[in-house]
C-alpha positions as CSV (number, residue, x, y, z in Angstrom):
1,M,0.0,0.1,0.0
2,D,1.2,3.5,-0.7
3,G,-0.3,6.4,1.1
4,L,-3.8,4.6,1.1
5,S,-6.6,6.7,2.7
6,L,-10.2,5.2,2.8
7,A,-13.2,5.9,4.9
8,V,-16.5,3.9,4.8
9,E,-19.4,5.5,6.7
10,E,-22.2,3.7,8.5
11,G,-25.0,3.0,6.1
12,E,-22.7,3.1,3.0
13,I,-21.6,0.6,0.5
14,L,-18.1,1.4,-0.8
15,G,-17.1,-0.6,-3.9
16,L,-13.2,-1.3,-4.0
17,L,-12.2,-1.7,-7.7
18,G,-8.9,-2.4,-9.3
19,P,-7.0,-4.8,-11.5
20,N,-5.5,-8.0,-10.3
21,G,-2.6,-7.3,-7.9
22,S,-3.7,-3.7,-7.2
23,G,-4.1,-4.2,-3.5
24,K,-7.8,-4.7,-2.9
25,S,-7.5,-8.1,-1.1
26,T,-4.6,-6.8,1.0
27,T,-6.5,-3.7,2.0
28,M,-9.5,-5.9,3.0
29,K,-7.4,-8.2,5.1
30,I,-5.9,-5.4,6.9
31,T,-9.2,-3.7,7.5
32,A,-10.6,-7.1,8.8
33,G,-7.7,-7.6,11.1
34,I,-6.2,-10.6,9.3
35,I,-2.9,-9.1,8.7
36,K,-1.2,-6.0,10.2
37,Q,-0.3,-3.0,8.1
38,D,3.5,-1.9,8.3
39,S,2.5,1.7,9.2
40,G,-0.6,3.9,9.5
41,L,-3.8,3.4,11.4
42,V,-6.9,1.3,10.8
43,S,-9.8,2.5,13.0
44,V,-13.3,0.9,12.8
45,I,-15.9,2.4,15.1
46,G,-13.1,3.7,17.3
47,M,-11.3,0.4,17.5
48,D,-8.0,-0.7,16.1
49,S,-8.4,-3.6,13.7
50,K,-5.4,-5.3,15.0
51,P,-5.1,-9.2,14.4
52,G,-6.4,-11.2,17.3
53,S,-8.7,-8.6,18.6
54,K,-11.8,-10.5,19.8
55,D,-13.9,-7.4,20.6
56,F,-13.3,-6.2,16.9
57,K,-14.1,-9.4,15.2
58,R,-17.4,-9.7,17.1
59,I,-18.7,-6.7,15.0
60,I,-17.4,-7.5,11.6
61,G,-18.4,-10.0,9.0
62,Y,-15.7,-11.1,6.4
63,V,-15.9,-13.1,3.3
64,P,-12.6,-13.5,1.7
65,E,-12.1,-14.3,-2.1
66,S,-11.5,-17.9,-1.4
67,P,-13.3,-18.7,2.0
68,P,-11.8,-21.4,3.9
69,L,-14.4,-23.7,5.4
70,Y,-14.3,-26.6,7.8
71,E,-15.3,-29.0,5.1
72,F,-15.5,-32.0,7.7
73,L,-18.7,-30.3,9.0
74,T,-22.2,-30.3,7.6
75,G,-23.7,-26.8,6.5
76,I,-25.8,-26.6,9.5
77,E,-22.9,-27.6,11.9
78,Y,-20.7,-25.0,10.3
79,L,-23.2,-22.2,10.6
80,D,-24.0,-23.3,14.2
81,F,-20.4,-23.2,15.0
82,M,-19.9,-19.8,13.6
83,A,-23.0,-18.6,15.4
84,I,-21.6,-19.8,18.6
85,M,-18.3,-18.1,18.0
86,Y,-19.9,-14.9,17.3
87,G,-22.1,-15.2,20.5
88,V,-25.4,-15.6,18.8
89,E,-28.1,-16.5,21.5
90,P,-29.0,-20.2,21.4
91,S,-32.8,-19.3,21.2
92,V,-32.2,-17.7,17.8
93,R,-29.4,-19.8,16.3
94,K,-31.6,-22.5,14.8
95,E,-34.1,-20.0,13.2
96,K,-31.4,-17.8,11.7
97,I,-29.6,-20.9,10.2
98,A,-33.0,-22.2,8.7
99,H,-33.6,-18.8,7.2
100,F,-30.2,-18.7,5.5
101,L,-30.5,-22.2,4.1
102,E,-33.9,-21.6,2.9
103,A,-33.0,-18.2,1.2
104,F,-30.1,-19.8,-0.5
105,Q,-31.9,-23.1,-1.4
106,L,-29.7,-25.3,0.7
107,T,-32.3,-26.6,3.0
108,D,-32.0,-30.2,1.7
109,K,-28.1,-30.0,1.7
110,G,-27.9,-28.7,5.2
111,N,-27.1,-32.1,6.7
112,E,-24.5,-33.0,4.0
113,L,-20.9,-32.4,4.4
114,I,-19.4,-29.2,3.1
115,S,-16.7,-31.2,1.2
116,G,-19.5,-32.4,-1.1
117,Y,-20.8,-28.9,-1.9
118,S,-20.1,-27.2,-5.3
119,Q,-18.1,-24.0,-5.3
120,G,-21.3,-22.0,-5.4
121,M,-22.9,-23.7,-2.4
122,K,-19.7,-23.2,-0.4
123,Q,-19.8,-19.5,-1.2
124,K,-23.5,-19.2,0.0
125,I,-22.3,-20.9,3.3
126,A,-19.5,-18.4,3.7
127,I,-21.8,-15.5,3.1
128,A,-24.4,-16.8,5.6
129,A,-21.6,-17.4,8.2
130,A,-20.5,-13.7,7.7
131,L,-24.0,-12.5,8.3
132,I,-25.2,-14.8,11.0
133,H,-24.6,-12.5,13.9
134,R,-25.8,-9.3,12.1
135,P,-22.4,-7.5,12.0
136,R,-22.0,-3.7,12.1
137,I,-19.2,-3.8,9.4
138,L,-19.1,-6.1,6.4
139,I,-16.1,-6.7,4.4
140,L,-16.8,-8.7,1.2
141,D,-14.0,-9.7,-1.3
142,E,-15.6,-10.9,-4.6
143,C,-18.5,-12.4,-2.6
144,L,-20.7,-12.9,-5.6
145,N,-18.3,-15.3,-7.4
146,G,-19.9,-18.6,-8.2
147,L,-23.4,-17.6,-7.2
148,D,-26.3,-18.3,-9.4
149,P,-28.4,-15.3,-10.6
150,R,-31.0,-15.8,-7.9
151,S,-28.6,-16.0,-5.1
152,A,-26.6,-13.0,-6.4
153,K,-29.8,-10.9,-6.5
154,I,-30.7,-12.0,-2.8
155,V,-27.2,-11.0,-1.6
156,K,-27.3,-7.6,-3.5
157,D,-30.7,-6.7,-2.2
158,L,-29.7,-7.8,1.4
159,L,-26.6,-5.5,1.2
160,R,-28.8,-2.6,0.3
161,N,-31.2,-3.4,3.2
162,L,-28.2,-3.7,5.6
163,A,-26.9,-0.4,4.5
164,E,-30.2,1.1,5.2
165,E,-29.9,-0.3,8.8
166,E,-26.6,1.7,9.3
167,V,-24.2,-1.3,8.3
168,A,-21.0,-0.1,6.8
169,I,-20.0,-2.3,3.8
170,L,-16.7,-2.6,2.0
171,F,-17.2,-4.6,-1.2
172,S,-15.0,-5.5,-4.0
173,T,-15.9,-6.9,-7.3
174,H,-14.5,-7.2,-10.9
175,V,-18.1,-6.8,-12.3
176,L,-18.3,-3.0,-12.8
177,E,-22.0,-3.2,-13.5
178,I,-22.6,-4.7,-10.1
179,A,-20.4,-1.9,-8.5
180,E,-22.4,0.9,-10.3
181,S,-25.8,-0.6,-9.4
182,I,-25.3,-1.1,-5.6
183,C,-22.4,1.0,-4.4
184,D,-23.0,4.5,-3.0
185,R,-19.2,5.4,-3.7
186,V,-16.4,3.6,-5.4
187,A,-12.6,3.7,-4.9
188,I,-10.4,2.5,-7.8
189,M,-7.1,1.1,-6.8
190,D,-3.9,0.6,-8.9
191,H,-0.5,-0.5,-7.8
192,G,-1.4,-0.1,-4.1
193,K,-2.7,3.5,-4.6
194,V,-6.3,4.8,-4.7
195,V,-6.3,6.7,-8.0
196,A,-9.8,8.0,-7.7
197,Q,-12.8,7.7,-5.3
198,G,-16.1,9.2,-4.9
199,T,-19.6,8.5,-6.4
200,V,-19.6,7.0,-9.9
201,S,-20.4,10.5,-11.3
202,E,-17.6,12.0,-9.4
203,V,-15.1,9.4,-10.5
204,R,-16.3,10.0,-14.1
205,Q,-15.5,13.8,-13.6
206,I,-12.1,12.9,-12.2
207,A,-11.3,11.0,-15.3
208,G,-12.6,13.7,-17.6
209,M,-15.1,11.2,-19.0
210,A,-18.5,12.4,-17.8
211,G,-20.6,10.7,-20.6
212,S,-18.7,7.4,-20.3
213,N,-19.6,4.2,-18.7
214,L,-17.7,3.0,-15.6
215,E,-15.8,0.3,-17.5
216,D,-14.2,2.9,-19.8
217,V,-13.4,5.2,-16.9
218,F,-11.9,2.2,-14.9
219,L,-9.7,1.3,-17.9
220,K,-8.4,4.9,-18.3
221,L,-7.7,5.4,-14.6
222,T,-5.7,2.2,-14.5
223,G,-3.7,2.8,-17.6
224,T,-5.3,0.0,-19.6
225,S,-7.7,2.0,-21.9
226,D,-6.0,1.0,-25.3
227,L,-6.3,-2.7,-25.6
228,S,-6.2,-2.9,-29.3
229,E,-2.7,-4.2,-29.5
230,V,-3.3,-6.9,-27.0
231,V,-6.5,-8.1,-28.9
232,E,-4.5,-8.0,-32.2
233,A,-1.7,-10.1,-30.8
234,I,-4.0,-12.7,-29.6
235,E,-5.7,-12.9,-33.1
236,R,-2.4,-13.4,-34.9
């Protein structure tokens, strides 16, 4: 990271965009308290997101790009375990788990081992685990990867509802149409730096491309707008 400065307000979805290797996942891991930054301060609701902080981890939900799951557990066992770890009351755990399994069409798979799940099913379980305790901060790294259109729509609508309930959401995606449709603001990263941030309209203005779509703006700001030579080389 190089002079990175970001802020996500309560009730806001901030889309973190950038090419592979731009630093998005590292930024999210630092924010989630998975790894520690070399310098600078990460403050979330007045708390330092340092690795190992139990108080901090109780208020966040985190879905990494490739979620590690305990695949020797069933879907229900894993969600129950995560709910216990987050301190969800026993009286509501079973109901919450049932709601998530029904929403993601996993009710008939809940008692099967996660090791037998498809990638999309595993992604659904990871998202449910991140939401089971109704966190105040959500950090989602490419969380829609592998989801069927119905489940992706449920997650997108749920994120908007959570934002209306004052949850702060940091969300990364390579699908710029999704970012444009659900994010209040976007921050575009390149080589560990934020090259532009603001509403989509403001980012267009920064790029000097007021009438352009977000894809063209993104390509210009990350220095990859002219791809004709690349395409021609592939066609040879």
